[in-house]
PQR file of N, CA, C, O and H, with PARSE charges and radii, in Angstrom:
ATOM      1  N   MET A   1     -10.762 -41.722  34.279 -0.4000 1.5000
ATOM      2  CA  MET A   1     -11.059 -41.972  32.884 -0.0000 2.0000
ATOM      3  C   MET A   1      -9.797 -42.465  32.189  0.5500 1.7000
ATOM      4  O   MET A   1      -8.685 -42.050  32.516 -0.5500 1.4000
ATOM      5  N   LYS A   2      -9.992 -43.355  31.231 -0.4000 1.5000
ATOM      6  CA  LYS A   2      -8.859 -43.860  30.472 -0.0000 2.0000
ATOM      7  C   LYS A   2      -9.274 -44.137  29.032  0.5500 1.7000
ATOM      8  O   LYS A   2     -10.456 -44.260  28.714 -0.5500 1.4000
ATOM      9  H   LYS A   2     -10.895 -43.692  30.966  0.4000 1.0000
ATOM     10  N   ILE A   3      -8.274 -44.230  28.184 -0.4000 1.5000
ATOM     11  CA  ILE A   3      -8.501 -44.508  26.770 -0.0000 2.0000
ATOM     12  C   ILE A   3      -8.535 -46.018  26.561  0.5500 1.7000
ATOM     13  O   ILE A   3      -7.724 -46.753  27.125 -0.5500 1.4000
ATOM     14  H   ILE A   3      -7.313 -44.130  28.443  0.4000 1.0000
ATOM     15  N   SER A   4      -9.473 -46.465  25.751 -0.4000 1.5000
ATOM     16  CA  SER A   4      -9.569 -47.873  25.397 -0.0000 2.0000
ATOM     17  C   SER A   4      -9.453 -48.007  23.882  0.5500 1.7000
ATOM     18  O   SER A   4     -10.059 -47.248  23.126 -0.5500 1.4000
ATOM     19  H   SER A   4     -10.132 -45.868  25.293  0.4000 1.0000
ATOM     20  N   TYR A   5      -8.663 -48.989  23.458 -0.4000 1.5000
ATOM     21  CA  TYR A   5      -8.496 -49.266  22.028 -0.0000 2.0000
ATOM     22  C   TYR A   5      -9.181 -50.570  21.639  0.5500 1.7000
ATOM     23  O   TYR A   5      -8.824 -51.181  20.631 -0.5500 1.4000
ATOM     24  H   TYR A   5      -8.170 -49.606  24.072  0.4000 1.0000
ATOM     25  N   LYS A   6     -10.155 -50.999  22.423 -0.4000 1.5000
ATOM     26  CA  LYS A   6     -10.888 -52.231  22.130 -0.0000 2.0000
ATOM     27  C   LYS A   6     -11.541 -52.175  20.751  0.5500 1.7000
ATOM     28  O   LYS A   6     -11.611 -53.180  20.044 -0.5500 1.4000
ATOM     29  H   LYS A   6     -10.445 -50.503  23.241  0.4000 1.0000
ATOM     30  N   LYS A   7     -12.015 -50.994  20.383 -0.4000 1.5000
ATOM     31  CA  LYS A   7     -12.644 -50.833  19.066 -0.0000 2.0000
ATOM     32  C   LYS A   7     -11.652 -51.124  17.947  0.5500 1.7000
ATOM     33  O   LYS A   7     -12.016 -51.705  16.925 -0.5500 1.4000
ATOM     34  H   LYS A   7     -11.958 -50.178  20.957  0.4000 1.0000
ATOM     35  N   LEU A   8     -10.399 -50.721  18.141 -0.4000 1.5000
ATOM     36  CA  LEU A   8      -9.371 -50.989  17.135 -0.0000 2.0000
ATOM     37  C   LEU A   8      -9.189 -52.485  16.948  0.5500 1.7000
ATOM     38  O   LEU A   8      -9.149 -52.973  15.818 -0.5500 1.4000
ATOM     39  H   LEU A   8     -10.103 -50.249  18.972  0.4000 1.0000
ATOM     40  N   PHE A   9      -9.080 -53.208  18.044 -0.4000 1.5000
ATOM     41  CA  PHE A   9      -8.823 -54.643  17.940 -0.0000 2.0000
ATOM     42  C   PHE A   9     -10.037 -55.399  17.407  0.5500 1.7000
ATOM     43  O   PHE A   9      -9.884 -56.422  16.740 -0.5500 1.4000
ATOM     44  H   PHE A   9      -9.112 -52.811  18.961  0.4000 1.0000
ATOM     45  N   LYS A  10     -11.224 -54.912  17.690 -0.4000 1.5000
ATOM     46  CA  LYS A  10     -12.430 -55.507  17.103 -0.0000 2.0000
ATOM     47  C   LYS A  10     -12.448 -55.250  15.596  0.5500 1.7000
ATOM     48  O   LYS A  10     -12.802 -56.131  14.812 -0.5500 1.4000
ATOM     49  H   LYS A  10     -11.349 -54.080  18.232  0.4000 1.0000
ATOM     50  N   LEU A  11     -12.067 -54.043  15.201 -0.4000 1.5000
ATOM     51  CA  LEU A  11     -12.007 -53.695  13.781 -0.0000 2.0000
ATOM     52  C   LEU A  11     -11.004 -54.584  13.040  0.5500 1.7000
ATOM     53  O   LEU A  11     -11.258 -55.013  11.914 -0.5500 1.4000
ATOM     54  H   LEU A  11     -11.779 -53.327  15.838  0.4000 1.0000
ATOM     55  N   LEU A  12      -9.874 -54.853  13.675 -0.4000 1.5000
ATOM     56  CA  LEU A  12      -8.890 -55.744  13.066 -0.0000 2.0000
ATOM     57  C   LEU A  12      -9.468 -57.139  12.866  0.5500 1.7000
ATOM     58  O   LEU A  12      -9.265 -57.752  11.819 -0.5500 1.4000
ATOM     59  H   LEU A  12      -9.668 -54.504  14.590  0.4000 1.0000
ATOM     60  N   ILE A  13     -10.181 -57.637  13.857 -0.4000 1.5000
ATOM     61  CA  ILE A  13     -10.818 -58.952  13.741 -0.0000 2.0000
ATOM     62  C   ILE A  13     -11.836 -58.946  12.612  0.5500 1.7000
ATOM     63  O   ILE A  13     -11.867 -59.862  11.790 -0.5500 1.4000
ATOM     64  H   ILE A  13     -10.347 -57.139  14.708  0.4000 1.0000
ATOM     65  N   ASP A  14     -12.672 -57.908  12.573 -0.4000 1.5000
ATOM     66  CA  ASP A  14     -13.706 -57.809  11.535 -0.0000 2.0000
ATOM     67  C   ASP A  14     -13.101 -57.785  10.130  0.5500 1.7000
ATOM     68  O   ASP A  14     -13.685 -58.314   9.184 -0.5500 1.4000
ATOM     69  H   ASP A  14     -12.647 -57.164  13.241  0.4000 1.0000
ATOM     70  N   ARG A  15     -11.932 -57.168  10.007 -0.4000 1.5000
ATOM     71  CA  ARG A  15     -11.280 -57.056   8.695 -0.0000 2.0000
ATOM     72  C   ARG A  15     -10.263 -58.171   8.453  0.5500 1.7000
ATOM     73  O   ARG A  15      -9.554 -58.171   7.447 -0.5500 1.4000
ATOM     74  H   ARG A  15     -11.458 -56.738  10.776  0.4000 1.0000
ATOM     75  N   GLN A  16     -10.203 -59.102   9.371 -0.4000 1.5000
ATOM     76  CA  GLN A  16      -9.298 -60.253   9.279 -0.0000 2.0000
ATOM     77  C   GLN A  16      -7.847 -59.823   9.108  0.5500 1.7000
ATOM     78  O   GLN A  16      -7.122 -60.336   8.256 -0.5500 1.4000
ATOM     79  H   GLN A  16     -10.779 -59.102  10.188  0.4000 1.0000
ATOM     80  N   LEU A  17      -7.445 -58.866   9.942 -0.4000 1.5000
ATOM     81  CA  LEU A  17      -6.068 -58.381   9.955 -0.0000 2.0000
ATOM     82  C   LEU A  17      -5.432 -58.724  11.299  0.5500 1.7000
ATOM     83  O   LEU A  17      -6.108 -58.743  12.327 -0.5500 1.4000
ATOM     84  H   LEU A  17      -8.035 -58.449  10.634  0.4000 1.0000
ATOM     85  N   THR A  18      -4.146 -58.991  11.282 -0.4000 1.5000
ATOM     86  CA  THR A  18      -3.427 -59.236  12.524 -0.0000 2.0000
ATOM     87  C   THR A  18      -2.771 -57.949  13.001  0.5500 1.7000
ATOM     88  O   THR A  18      -2.662 -56.978  12.252 -0.5500 1.4000
ATOM     89  H   THR A  18      -3.597 -58.975  10.446  0.4000 1.0000
ATOM     90  N   ARG A  19      -2.336 -57.953  14.258 -0.4000 1.5000
ATOM     91  CA  ARG A  19      -1.616 -56.799  14.790 -0.0000 2.0000
ATOM     92  C   ARG A  19      -0.327 -56.598  14.003  0.5500 1.7000
ATOM     93  O   ARG A  19       0.066 -55.464  13.728 -0.5500 1.4000
ATOM     94  H   ARG A  19      -2.424 -58.742  14.867  0.4000 1.0000
ATOM     95  N   LYS A  20       0.319 -57.678  13.647 -0.4000 1.5000
ATOM     96  CA  LYS A  20       1.567 -57.608  12.875 -0.0000 2.0000
ATOM     97  C   LYS A  20       1.320 -56.945  11.517  0.5500 1.7000
ATOM     98  O   LYS A  20       2.117 -56.119  11.072 -0.5500 1.4000
ATOM     99  H   LYS A  20      -0.001 -58.599  13.870  0.4000 1.0000
ATOM    100  N   GLN A  21       0.221 -57.308  10.865 -0.4000 1.5000
ATOM    101  CA  GLN A  21      -0.105 -56.694   9.573 -0.0000 2.0000
ATOM    102  C   GLN A  21      -0.350 -55.200   9.732  0.5500 1.7000
ATOM    103  O   GLN A  21       0.065 -54.404   8.889 -0.5500 1.4000
ATOM    104  H   GLN A  21      -0.427 -57.980  11.226  0.4000 1.0000
ATOM    105  N   LEU A  22      -1.025 -54.821  10.813 -0.4000 1.5000
ATOM    106  CA  LEU A  22      -1.266 -53.396  11.060 -0.0000 2.0000
ATOM    107  C   LEU A  22       0.058 -52.670  11.268  0.5500 1.7000
ATOM    108  O   LEU A  22       0.246 -51.566  10.755 -0.5500 1.4000
ATOM    109  H   LEU A  22      -1.362 -55.467  11.497  0.4000 1.0000
ATOM    110  N   CYS A  23       0.972 -53.275  12.012 -0.4000 1.5000
ATOM    111  CA  CYS A  23       2.295 -52.668  12.212 -0.0000 2.0000
ATOM    112  C   CYS A  23       2.992 -52.438  10.878  0.5500 1.7000
ATOM    113  O   CYS A  23       3.585 -51.383  10.655 -0.5500 1.4000
ATOM    114  H   CYS A  23       0.820 -54.171  12.428  0.4000 1.0000
ATOM    115  N   GLU A  24       2.918 -53.417  10.004 -0.4000 1.5000
ATOM    116  CA  GLU A  24       3.558 -53.296   8.694 -0.0000 2.0000
ATOM    117  C   GLU A  24       2.888 -52.234   7.832  0.5500 1.7000
ATOM    118  O   GLU A  24       3.564 -51.480   7.132 -0.5500 1.4000
ATOM    119  H   GLU A  24       2.436 -54.274  10.185  0.4000 1.0000
ATOM    120  N   MET A  25       1.563 -52.172   7.881 -0.4000 1.5000
ATOM    121  CA  MET A  25       0.819 -51.197   7.078 -0.0000 2.0000
ATOM    122  C   MET A  25       1.102 -49.763   7.515  0.5500 1.7000
ATOM    123  O   MET A  25       1.148 -48.854   6.686 -0.5500 1.4000
ATOM    124  H   MET A  25       1.013 -52.784   8.450  0.4000 1.0000
ATOM    125  N   THR A  26       1.291 -49.565   8.810 -0.4000 1.5000
ATOM    126  CA  THR A  26       1.395 -48.217   9.372 -0.0000 2.0000
ATOM    127  C   THR A  26       2.807 -47.827   9.768  0.5500 1.7000
ATOM    128  O   THR A  26       3.056 -46.684  10.150 -0.5500 1.4000
ATOM    129  H   THR A  26       1.253 -50.303   9.484  0.4000 1.0000
ATOM    130  N   LYS A  27       3.746 -48.787   9.676 -0.4000 1.5000
ATOM    131  CA  LYS A  27       5.138 -48.542  10.064 -0.0000 2.0000
ATOM    132  C   LYS A  27       5.246 -48.157  11.543  0.5500 1.7000
ATOM    133  O   LYS A  27       6.036 -47.285  11.907 -0.5500 1.4000
ATOM    134  H   LYS A  27       3.544 -49.716   9.365  0.4000 1.0000
ATOM    135  N   ILE A  28       4.446 -48.812  12.391 -0.4000 1.5000
ATOM    136  CA  ILE A  28       4.564 -48.582  13.831 -0.0000 2.0000
ATOM    137  C   ILE A  28       5.303 -49.764  14.455  0.5500 1.7000
ATOM    138  O   ILE A  28       5.289 -50.875  13.925 -0.5500 1.4000
ATOM    139  H   ILE A  28       3.804 -49.519  12.096  0.4000 1.0000
ATOM    140  N   SER A  29       5.937 -49.505  15.571 -0.4000 1.5000
ATOM    141  CA  SER A  29       6.766 -50.530  16.207 -0.0000 2.0000
ATOM    142  C   SER A  29       5.919 -51.501  17.030  0.5500 1.7000
ATOM    143  O   SER A  29       4.760 -51.236  17.348 -0.5500 1.4000
ATOM    144  H   SER A  29       5.948 -48.603  16.001  0.4000 1.0000
ATOM    145  N   ASP A  30       6.537 -52.627  17.360 -0.4000 1.5000
ATOM    146  CA  ASP A  30       5.883 -53.602  18.230 -0.0000 2.0000
ATOM    147  C   ASP A  30       5.618 -52.993  19.607  0.5500 1.7000
ATOM    148  O   ASP A  30       4.615 -53.308  20.248 -0.5500 1.4000
ATOM    149  H   ASP A  30       7.479 -52.842  17.102  0.4000 1.0000
ATOM    150  N   ALA A  31       6.521 -52.121  20.056 -0.4000 1.5000
ATOM    151  CA  ALA A  31       6.358 -51.463  21.359 -0.0000 2.0000
ATOM    152  C   ALA A  31       5.117 -50.572  21.370  0.5500 1.7000
ATOM    153  O   ALA A  31       4.378 -50.539  22.354 -0.5500 1.4000
ATOM    154  H   ALA A  31       7.336 -51.866  19.536  0.4000 1.0000
ATOM    155  N   THR A  32       4.895 -49.861  20.283 -0.4000 1.5000
ATOM    156  CA  THR A  32       3.707 -49.018  20.184 -0.0000 2.0000
ATOM    157  C   THR A  32       2.444 -49.866  20.169  0.5500 1.7000
ATOM    158  O   THR A  32       1.442 -49.511  20.789 -0.5500 1.4000
ATOM    159  H   THR A  32       5.495 -49.889  19.483  0.4000 1.0000
ATOM    160  N   MET A  33       2.495 -50.986  19.459 -0.4000 1.5000
ATOM    161  CA  MET A  33       1.344 -51.899  19.432 -0.0000 2.0000
ATOM    162  C   MET A  33       1.073 -52.441  20.827  0.5500 1.7000
ATOM    163  O   MET A  33      -0.085 -52.614  21.210 -0.5500 1.4000
ATOM    164  H   MET A  33       3.309 -51.274  18.955  0.4000 1.0000
ATOM    165  N   ALA A  34       2.120 -52.709  21.586 -0.4000 1.5000
ATOM    166  CA  ALA A  34       1.951 -53.184  22.955 -0.0000 2.0000
ATOM    167  C   ALA A  34       1.292 -52.109  23.820  0.5500 1.7000
ATOM    168  O   ALA A  34       0.445 -52.416  24.660 -0.5500 1.4000
ATOM    169  H   ALA A  34       3.060 -52.569  21.275  0.4000 1.0000
ATOM    170  N   LYS A  35       1.683 -50.849  23.612 -0.4000 1.5000
ATOM    171  CA  LYS A  35       1.053 -49.740  24.345 -0.0000 2.0000
ATOM    172  C   LYS A  35      -0.441 -49.677  24.034  0.5500 1.7000
ATOM    173  O   LYS A  35      -1.265 -49.484  24.928 -0.5500 1.4000
ATOM    174  H   LYS A  35       2.371 -50.600  22.930  0.4000 1.0000
ATOM    175  N   LEU A  36      -0.776 -49.839  22.763 -0.4000 1.5000
ATOM    176  CA  LEU A  36      -2.194 -49.830  22.373 -0.0000 2.0000
ATOM    177  C   LEU A  36      -2.945 -50.975  23.065  0.5500 1.7000
ATOM    178  O   LEU A  36      -4.073 -50.799  23.526 -0.5500 1.4000
ATOM    179  H   LEU A  36      -0.107 -49.996  22.037  0.4000 1.0000
ATOM    180  N   GLY A  37      -2.311 -52.134  23.130 -0.4000 1.5000
ATOM    181  CA  GLY A  37      -2.933 -53.291  23.761 -0.0000 2.0000
ATOM    182  C   GLY A  37      -3.180 -53.095  25.241  0.5500 1.7000
ATOM    183  O   GLY A  37      -4.097 -53.688  25.809 -0.5500 1.4000
ATOM    184  H   GLY A  37      -1.394 -52.276  22.756  0.4000 1.0000
ATOM    185  N   LYS A  38      -2.357 -52.258  25.873 -0.4000 1.5000
ATOM    186  CA  LYS A  38      -2.488 -51.993  27.309 -0.0000 2.0000
ATOM    187  C   LYS A  38      -3.249 -50.702  27.597  0.5500 1.7000
ATOM    188  O   LYS A  38      -3.394 -50.310  28.755 -0.5500 1.4000
ATOM    189  H   LYS A  38      -1.611 -51.776  25.412  0.4000 1.0000
ATOM    190  N   GLY A  39      -3.733 -50.047  26.552 -0.4000 1.5000
ATOM    191  CA  GLY A  39      -4.460 -48.793  26.744 -0.0000 2.0000
ATOM    192  C   GLY A  39      -3.559 -47.638  27.117  0.5500 1.7000
ATOM    193  O   GLY A  39      -3.995 -46.690  27.771 -0.5500 1.4000
ATOM    194  H   GLY A  39      -3.615 -50.366  25.612  0.4000 1.0000
ATOM    195  N   GLY A  40      -2.302 -47.710  26.706 -0.4000 1.5000
ATOM    196  CA  GLY A  40      -1.342 -46.657  27.028 -0.0000 2.0000
ATOM    197  C   GLY A  40      -1.456 -45.452  26.114  0.5500 1.7000
ATOM    198  O   GLY A  40      -2.228 -45.435  25.155 -0.5500 1.4000
ATOM    199  H   GLY A  40      -1.947 -48.479  26.175  0.4000 1.0000
ATOM    200  N   ASN A  41      -0.664 -44.451  26.442 -0.4000 1.5000
ATOM    201  CA  ASN A  41      -0.652 -43.229  25.645 -0.0000 2.0000
ATOM    202  C   ASN A  41       0.209 -43.417  24.406  0.5500 1.7000
ATOM    203  O   ASN A  41       1.330 -43.918  24.485 -0.5500 1.4000
ATOM    204  H   ASN A  41      -0.037 -44.465  27.220  0.4000 1.0000
ATOM    205  N   VAL A  42      -0.325 -43.011  23.265 -0.4000 1.5000
ATOM    206  CA  VAL A  42       0.430 -43.025  22.014 -0.0000 2.0000
ATOM    207  C   VAL A  42       0.255 -41.683  21.324  0.5500 1.7000
ATOM    208  O   VAL A  42      -0.719 -40.966  21.554 -0.5500 1.4000
ATOM    209  H   VAL A  42      -1.236 -42.604  23.200  0.4000 1.0000
ATOM    210  N   ASN A  43       1.198 -41.369  20.492 -0.4000 1.5000
ATOM    211  CA  ASN A  43       1.207 -40.118  19.753 -0.0000 2.0000
ATOM    212  C   ASN A  43       0.001 -40.055  18.810  0.5500 1.7000
ATOM    213  O   ASN A  43      -0.409 -41.069  18.246 -0.5500 1.4000
ATOM    214  H   ASN A  43       1.988 -41.952  20.305  0.4000 1.0000
ATOM    215  N   THR A  44      -0.553 -38.870  18.649 -0.4000 1.5000
ATOM    216  CA  THR A  44      -1.697 -38.717  17.754 -0.0000 2.0000
ATOM    217  C   THR A  44      -1.321 -39.006  16.298  0.5500 1.7000
ATOM    218  O   THR A  44      -2.177 -39.407  15.509 -0.5500 1.4000
ATOM    219  H   THR A  44      -0.221 -38.046  19.108  0.4000 1.0000
ATOM    220  N   GLU A  45      -0.068 -38.810  15.941 -0.4000 1.5000
ATOM    221  CA  GLU A  45       0.376 -39.139  14.588 -0.0000 2.0000
ATOM    222  C   GLU A  45       0.194 -40.636  14.321  0.5500 1.7000
ATOM    223  O   GLU A  45      -0.194 -41.033  13.222 -0.5500 1.4000
ATOM    224  H   GLU A  45       0.627 -38.484  16.582  0.4000 1.0000
ATOM    225  N   ILE A  46       0.475 -41.455  15.321 -0.4000 1.5000
ATOM    226  CA  ILE A  46       0.285 -42.907  15.205 -0.0000 2.0000
ATOM    227  C   ILE A  46      -1.189 -43.225  14.978  0.5500 1.7000
ATOM    228  O   ILE A  46      -1.533 -44.033  14.115 -0.5500 1.4000
ATOM    229  H   ILE A  46       0.790 -41.133  16.214  0.4000 1.0000
ATOM    230  N   LEU A  47      -2.047 -42.589  15.753 -0.4000 1.5000
ATOM    231  CA  LEU A  47      -3.486 -42.821  15.622 -0.0000 2.0000
ATOM    232  C   LEU A  47      -3.976 -42.417  14.233  0.5500 1.7000
ATOM    233  O   LEU A  47      -4.816 -43.098  13.644 -0.5500 1.4000
ATOM    234  H   LEU A  47      -1.767 -41.933  16.454  0.4000 1.0000
ATOM    235  N   LEU A  48      -3.454 -41.316  13.715 -0.4000 1.5000
ATOM    236  CA  LEU A  48      -3.844 -40.874  12.372 -0.0000 2.0000
ATOM    237  C   LEU A  48      -3.362 -41.851  11.305  0.5500 1.7000
ATOM    238  O   LEU A  48      -4.075 -42.110  10.336 -0.5500 1.4000
ATOM    239  H   LEU A  48      -2.772 -40.763  14.194  0.4000 1.0000
ATOM    240  N   ARG A  49      -2.160 -42.393  11.475 -0.4000 1.5000
ATOM    241  CA  ARG A  49      -1.658 -43.391  10.521 -0.0000 2.0000
ATOM    242  C   ARG A  49      -2.541 -44.627  10.512  0.5500 1.7000
ATOM    243  O   ARG A  49      -2.821 -45.194   9.456 -0.5500 1.4000
ATOM    244  H   ARG A  49      -1.581 -42.182  12.263  0.4000 1.0000
ATOM    245  N   ILE A  50      -2.979 -45.041  11.695 -0.4000 1.5000
ATOM    246  CA  ILE A  50      -3.876 -46.201  11.793 -0.0000 2.0000
ATOM    247  C   ILE A  50      -5.187 -45.905  11.085  0.5500 1.7000
ATOM    248  O   ILE A  50      -5.687 -46.729  10.320 -0.5500 1.4000
ATOM    249  H   ILE A  50      -2.752 -44.581  12.553  0.4000 1.0000
ATOM    250  N   CYS A  51      -5.742 -44.729  11.340 -0.4000 1.5000
ATOM    251  CA  CYS A  51      -7.009 -44.353  10.700 -0.0000 2.0000
ATOM    252  C   CYS A  51      -6.872 -44.308   9.180  0.5500 1.7000
ATOM    253  O   CYS A  51      -7.769 -44.750   8.462 -0.5500 1.4000
ATOM    254  H   CYS A  51      -5.336 -44.059  11.962  0.4000 1.0000
ATOM    255  N   MET A  52      -5.760 -43.777   8.692 -0.4000 1.5000
ATOM    256  CA  MET A  52      -5.567 -43.702   7.245 -0.0000 2.0000
ATOM    257  C   MET A  52      -5.423 -45.107   6.653  0.5500 1.7000
ATOM    258  O   MET A  52      -5.973 -45.393   5.589 -0.5500 1.4000
ATOM    259  H   MET A  52      -5.032 -43.417   9.275  0.4000 1.0000
ATOM    260  N   ALA A  53      -4.690 -45.976   7.337 -0.4000 1.5000
ATOM    261  CA  ALA A  53      -4.479 -47.332   6.826 -0.0000 2.0000
ATOM    262  C   ALA A  53      -5.780 -48.138   6.814  0.5500 1.7000
ATOM    263  O   ALA A  53      -6.010 -48.940   5.909 -0.5500 1.4000
ATOM    264  H   ALA A  53      -4.243 -45.744   8.201  0.4000 1.0000
ATOM    265  N   LEU A  54      -6.624 -47.923   7.816 -0.4000 1.5000
ATOM    266  CA  LEU A  54      -7.879 -48.671   7.926 -0.0000 2.0000
ATOM    267  C   LEU A  54      -9.064 -47.932   7.310  0.5500 1.7000
ATOM    268  O   LEU A  54     -10.182 -48.446   7.295 -0.5500 1.4000
ATOM    269  H   LEU A  54      -6.437 -47.272   8.551  0.4000 1.0000
ATOM    270  N   ASN A  55      -8.814 -46.723   6.800 -0.4000 1.5000
ATOM    271  CA  ASN A  55      -9.860 -45.901   6.198 -0.0000 2.0000
ATOM    272  C   ASN A  55     -11.041 -45.746   7.154  0.5500 1.7000
ATOM    273  O   ASN A  55     -12.182 -46.075   6.828 -0.5500 1.4000
ATOM    274  H   ASN A  55      -7.905 -46.305   6.812  0.4000 1.0000
ATOM    275  N   CYS A  56     -10.725 -45.231   8.349 -0.4000 1.5000
ATOM    276  CA  CYS A  56     -11.768 -45.056   9.360 -0.0000 2.0000
ATOM    277  C   CYS A  56     -11.536 -43.750  10.113  0.5500 1.7000
ATOM    278  O   CYS A  56     -10.554 -43.049   9.867 -0.5500 1.4000
ATOM    279  H   CYS A  56      -9.799 -44.963   8.613  0.4000 1.0000
ATOM    280  N   ASP A  57     -12.426 -43.435  11.011 -0.4000 1.5000
ATOM    281  CA  ASP A  57     -12.348 -42.233  11.831 -0.0000 2.0000
ATOM    282  C   ASP A  57     -11.754 -42.597  13.187  0.5500 1.7000
ATOM    283  O   ASP A  57     -11.759 -43.763  13.581 -0.5500 1.4000
ATOM    284  H   ASP A  57     -13.223 -44.004  11.210  0.4000 1.0000
ATOM    285  N   ILE A  58     -11.252 -41.614  13.886 -0.4000 1.5000
ATOM    286  CA  ILE A  58     -10.628 -41.840  15.189 -0.0000 2.0000
ATOM    287  C   ILE A  58     -11.599 -42.497  16.179  0.5500 1.7000
ATOM    288  O   ILE A  58     -11.191 -43.317  17.001 -0.5500 1.4000
ATOM    289  H   ILE A  58     -11.248 -40.667  13.567  0.4000 1.0000
ATOM    290  N   CYS A  59     -12.867 -42.138  16.095 -0.4000 1.5000
ATOM    291  CA  CYS A  59     -13.851 -42.723  17.007 -0.0000 2.0000
ATOM    292  C   CYS A  59     -14.125 -44.196  16.701  0.5500 1.7000
ATOM    293  O   CYS A  59     -14.756 -44.889  17.500 -0.5500 1.4000
ATOM    294  H   CYS A  59     -13.198 -41.472  15.427  0.4000 1.0000
ATOM    295  N   ASP A  60     -13.654 -44.675  15.550 -0.4000 1.5000
ATOM    296  CA  ASP A  60     -13.809 -46.084  15.201 -0.0000 2.0000
ATOM    297  C   ASP A  60     -12.739 -46.966  15.838  0.5500 1.7000
ATOM    298  O   ASP A  60     -12.869 -48.190  15.846 -0.5500 1.4000
ATOM    299  H   ASP A  60     -13.142 -44.112  14.901  0.4000 1.0000
ATOM    300  N   ILE A  61     -11.671 -46.344  16.378 -0.4000 1.5000
ATOM    301  CA  ILE A  61     -10.581 -47.140  16.939 -0.0000 2.0000
ATOM    302  C   ILE A  61     -10.348 -46.923  18.427  0.5500 1.7000
ATOM    303  O   ILE A  61      -9.610 -47.688  19.046 -0.5500 1.4000
ATOM    304  H   ILE A  61     -11.565 -45.350  16.372  0.4000 1.0000
ATOM    305  N   MET A  62     -10.955 -45.904  19.012 -0.4000 1.5000
ATOM    306  CA  MET A  62     -10.728 -45.634  20.433 -0.0000 2.0000
ATOM    307  C   MET A  62     -11.950 -45.003  21.075  0.5500 1.7000
ATOM    308  O   MET A  62     -12.823 -44.449  20.406 -0.5500 1.4000
ATOM    309  H   MET A  62     -11.555 -45.282  18.509  0.4000 1.0000
ATOM    310  N   GLU A  63     -11.981 -45.108  22.401 -0.4000 1.5000
ATOM    311  CA  GLU A  63     -13.037 -44.454  23.169 -0.0000 2.0000
ATOM    312  C   GLU A  63     -12.535 -44.174  24.571  0.5500 1.7000
ATOM    313  O   GLU A  63     -11.549 -44.763  25.013 -0.5500 1.4000
ATOM    314  H   GLU A  63     -11.273 -45.558  22.944  0.4000 1.0000
ATOM    315  N   VAL A  64     -13.208 -43.281  25.266 -0.4000 1.5000
ATOM    316  CA  VAL A  64     -12.862 -42.954  26.640 -0.0000 2.0000
ATOM    317  C   VAL A  64     -13.775 -43.769  27.558  0.5500 1.7000
ATOM    318  O   VAL A  64     -14.998 -43.752  27.420 -0.5500 1.4000
ATOM    319  H   VAL A  64     -14.009 -42.802  24.906  0.4000 1.0000
ATOM    320  N   GLU A  65     -13.152 -44.479  28.495 -0.4000 1.5000
ATOM    321  CA  GLU A  65     -13.917 -45.257  29.480 -0.0000 2.0000
ATOM    322  C   GLU A  65     -13.794 -44.593  30.835  0.5500 1.7000
ATOM    323  O   GLU A  65     -12.710 -44.158  31.223 -0.5500 1.4000
ATOM    324  H   GLU A  65     -12.159 -44.492  28.608  0.4000 1.0000
ATOM    325  N   SER A  66     -14.897 -44.512  31.554 -0.4000 1.5000
ATOM    326  CA  SER A  66     -14.851 -43.941  32.899 -0.0000 2.0000
ATOM    327  C   SER A  66     -14.430 -45.023  33.889  0.5500 1.7000
ATOM    328  O   SER A  66     -14.613 -46.213  33.634 -0.5500 1.4000
ATOM    329  H   SER A  66     -15.777 -44.865  31.239  0.4000 1.0000
ATOM    330  N   ASN A  67     -13.877 -44.609  34.996 -0.4000 1.5000
ATOM    331  CA  ASN A  67     -13.427 -45.533  36.027 -0.0000 2.0000
ATOM    332  C   ASN A  67     -14.540 -45.966  36.965  0.5500 1.7000
ATOM    333  O   ASN A  67     -14.318 -46.783  37.858 -0.5500 1.4000
ATOM    334  H   ASN A  67     -13.728 -43.642  35.203  0.4000 1.0000
ATOM    335  N   ILE A  68     -15.722 -45.430  36.771 -0.4000 1.5000
ATOM    336  CA  ILE A  68     -16.840 -45.711  37.672 -0.0000 2.0000
ATOM    337  C   ILE A  68     -17.458 -47.048  37.364  0.5500 1.7000
ATOM    338  O   ILE A  68     -18.416 -47.453  38.024 -0.5500 1.4000
ATOM    339  H   ILE A  68     -15.902 -44.767  36.045  0.4000 1.0000
TER
END
């Protein structure tokens, strides 16, 4: 099982926001954004900042995908 942030990137497209704009809104680094793009592990504080900036719930930006 792994974490997928595809929902986050779809949400950005729907709201016409770039990854760079999200970084600026949430004060997260480019390295953290790269981790999100690769489905890597990020701190829950980062996820909460994203949710607050986008006014959404955690389930709106991530999901668990099975390896099957």
